[in-house]
N, C-alpha and C positions, 0 to 999 in steps of 0.2 A: 044554283049554289053548287060549287065544286065539291065532290066527295073528298074527304080528308082523312088522314091517319097520321099518328106520330109515334116515334120510338124513343124520344128523349125528353122525359118529363119527370122531374123529381117530385114525388107525391107531396112530401112535406113542404116543398117550395111552391105548391099550387095553392096553399092557404091564403085567401085574400084577407086583409086586415079585419073586415067585418066578421068573418068566420073565426079568426083568431080571437077577437074580442068576445064573441058569443061563447066559444068553447071555454075561454078563460073564466068568464063569469059563471058558467055552469060548474066549473071545477074549483071555484073560490080562489082564483089566482088573479094577480095584478100584472099586466104587461106594461113594460116601460113605454110611455107615450112617444118618446123621441125616436122610435123605430118606424113610426107611421108617416107616410106622405099624404098627398092629396089623391082623390079619385082611386081609392083602393090600391095604393102603391106603398112601397117601403122606402125608407131613407137610409142610404149607405154611401160611403165615400170611395172605396176601392174594393178590390176583390177580397182581401182578407177581412175587411170590415163587413162586407156583404156576408161572409161566412158566419161572422159573429151575430149579425142581425137575424140571419136565417135560424141560428140555434136558439135565439131568444124567442122567436115566434113559434117554432116547433115545440118549445118547452111546455106549451099548454096542453099537448096531447097526452092524456093520462089513462085512457082505457079503450076497450074495443069499440065502444060507441063513437068515440072521437074519431078513430080511424075509419069507421064505417061512414060517418057523415062527411069527412074530408074526401074520401074516395068517391062517394056518390055525388057530392057537390061538383067535383071537377068533371066527372064523366057526363053528368047531366048537362052541364054548361056547354061542353064541347060537342055533345050530340046535337045541340041546337045550332051549332056552327057547321054542321054537316059531317062531323067526324064519325067514323064507324069503328075505329080501333085505336086504343092507346096502350102502350107499354109503359108502366109506371115504375120508376126506380124508388124502392122503399128502403129505408135505413133502419135496420134493427138496432144499431148503436144509438140512434136518437131516441128510439123507444126505450131502450134500457136505461138511458140517462134520466128518463122520467118515471122509471119504475114499472114500465110495461114489459111483460115477458114477450119472447119471440112468438109463442103460441097465441097470446091474446091479441097482439097487434096484427098478426096474420089473419086471425079470425075476423077482425073488423074489416080489413081490406077485402077479404073474400066476400063478406056479406055486402059490402058496398058495390062490388062488381056485379054480384047477382041481382041486387036491387036495381042498378042502373040498366042492366040488360032487360029486366022485366018492364021497366017504365019507359026506356028510351031507345031500346034496340041497338045499344052500343056494346062492343066487346072490350074488355080490359084484361090485361095480364100483368104479371109481377116480375120485375127484375130485382132480386135481392142485391143490395148495394152496400159495400163496405166503404169506409172513409179513410183514405190513405194517411192523412195526418193524425189519425188515432193510433197508428202503428201497425206493424206487420202482424203481431199476434192477434190483435182484435180483428183484423181482416181474415185471418185464418179461422178464427172462431165463428165469424159470420158465415163463412163457407161451410164449416162443419154443421152449424145449426140449420142452414138452408137445406142441406142434404138430410139431416136428421128429421126435420119437420116438413119434408117435401110435400107439396100440394100440387095438383094438376095445374093450378093457375100460376105457379112459379115456373117460369119458362127460361129465365136467364139469370146471370150473375154479372155484376158490374162494380166499378169503383170510381168514386168522385173525390173531391177535396182538393188539397193544395198540390197541384201537379208539379210546380217548380221545386218544391222541397222534398218530394217523395217520388222519384222515378219508378216506372212500372216493374222493372225486372225483379226487384226484391219481393214482389207479391206473387211470384210464380207458383208457390205452393198453394196459396188460396185458390188460384185459378185452376190448378191441377185437380183439386178436390171437386170443384164445381163441374169442370169439363168431364171428368170421369163419371159423374153422376148423370151425364147426358144433357146438361144445361147449356144453352147458348151463352156466349161470352162477348162482352163489350167493355170498353174502358175509356175514360176521359183522357185524351192526349191531343197534342197539337193545338192547344188553345192558349194557355199561358206560357207554354214552352214551344219551341220551334219544331221543325221536322224530325229532329233527333229523338224527341219524345215518342213520335209515332213509330219511327224505326225500331226503337227499343220495345215498344208494345207489340208490334207484329212479329218481332224476332223471338221474344221470350214468353208471350202469353198466347193462349189458343183462341184469339179473338177473330170474329168474322165481321165485326163492326167497330168503328171508332167514334166515340162521343166527341163531337166537334170536328177535330182533325183538319180544320181549315188551313192551318199553316203548312200543311203538306204541299201547298202550292209553291212553296219556296224551293222545292227540290224535285226536279224533273224525274230523277231516278226513283224517288218515292212514289210519285204519281204513277209511274209504270208498274211498280210493285203492287200498289193498291188495285190497279186495273187488272193486272195479271192474276192476282189472288182473289179477285172478286170481293174485295172488302168495301163495305158500304159506310159512308160518312153520315152521321146524325148531325146535320147542320142546323144551327139556331141563329139566324142572322140578327134578330133583335137583341139577343143576349150578347153576341159578339160586339155589337156597337155600344150597348150599355156598359159593358165591362172594358171598353176601350181596347179590345183586341185590334180593331180597326177604327179609324176616326169617323168614317162615314160609309154609306152603302156603295158609293162610287168606287171605293177601294176594297170592298169585300170581294173575295174570290169565288163566290157561289157559281157564277156563270163560267168562269175559267176552269173550275174543277170539273163541271159537267162537260165542257168542251174537250177536256183532256181524257174523257172517257171514264172518269171515276163516277160511281153511282152515288148520288146525293139525295138526301131527304130533307124534309122541313119539320122542325119541332120548336117548342116554346122554352124548354129548359126549366125556368122558374118564373112563370108568366107575371105574377104581380110585382116581382122584384125588378123586372125589366120593362114594365109598362107595355106588355104585349098580350096577345091571345093567338090561338091557332088561326083564326080568321086573318089577323094582322100579318102573321108570317106568310101566309099565302098571298096576301095583298102586297107585301114587300117584294115577293118574287115577281109579281106581275108589274108593279109600278117602277121598281128600281132595276130589275134585270130583264124586263120585257118578255116574261114568260106568258104564253098564251094558255088557253084552257087545256089543250092537249098536253102541254109541257107541265102544267100544274097537276094534271091527272097522272102524268108519268112519275112525279114526285110521290104521289099517293101509292102508286103501284110499286115503286121502289121500296117504300116503307113496308108494304105488305109482303113483298117477296123476300125482304131481308129480316122480317119479323121472326121471332122465336116461337110463334104460335104453332099448334099442331097443323099438319097438312090439310086435314079435312076442313077445319075452320078457315084456314088461309084461302082455300079455293072458294069457299062461300063468300068471303069478303072480297076477293078479287073480282068475283062475278058482279059486284055492285059498282065497280069502278067504271066499267063501260068502255075501256080501250084495250 
């Protein structure tokens, strides 16, 4: 089994339908049945509909125990797939919508990380993530609270949501707050918008990673900039196909990005929504792009080297990769 790690996982998006249903029942809530598909998947039609279904499912999270269980569940499952490290994007705004305070949801995630390490020898860290379509002020507020309640497990700051409607430059203040507090920074770009979104992100935000970033392939000058600035792409092939960024794996640029000298990694994004797992993402790289074991381990090594974890922990994790 190839040792794995991932940098791009939305924690709320890791909830499988069975766990959504379990937590909803515990909290006395009813979840719309039309959001569930077969075999632990969700039903949605396009990107904006996906965001709405995502919100409906994450609405069941009402207390620290819910966050602990969700965190533990994902880390335990991926540890069985050979994963040794996961950076989880956590949304304080989704917690707030459900009446859960920043401190309470953070406490739950932290406990889940500790429990998973104890039981499954996997490390987890937190990227506090704002939602661009919730507006600039809410994103600034997430950054301020992240710094106010900073915990050693919070290692990064990021932003997801509707990329097309909310370009990155307007969120520079939120990123400045996080960056000045010593947090690593990443942002979703170059997924639903072309290379211009990545250019804007690396020009106006202090990012060392780009979430997705696959459409950078459309601009050779951008590829050179990513390579020269040592910016790593958090690539999620299964997500890109599910969201129709590309029609099939044959047209996906994972191999071309790597060949261009850009550092690429493998992640799941929101696995039950895209009918994927970390095992499947590594299998996709092998089956559709011809990656051998050493190349797959290179993806793992890239993830660990680009991670925001402390240097001591990173070196311990890298020692497990074997190349």
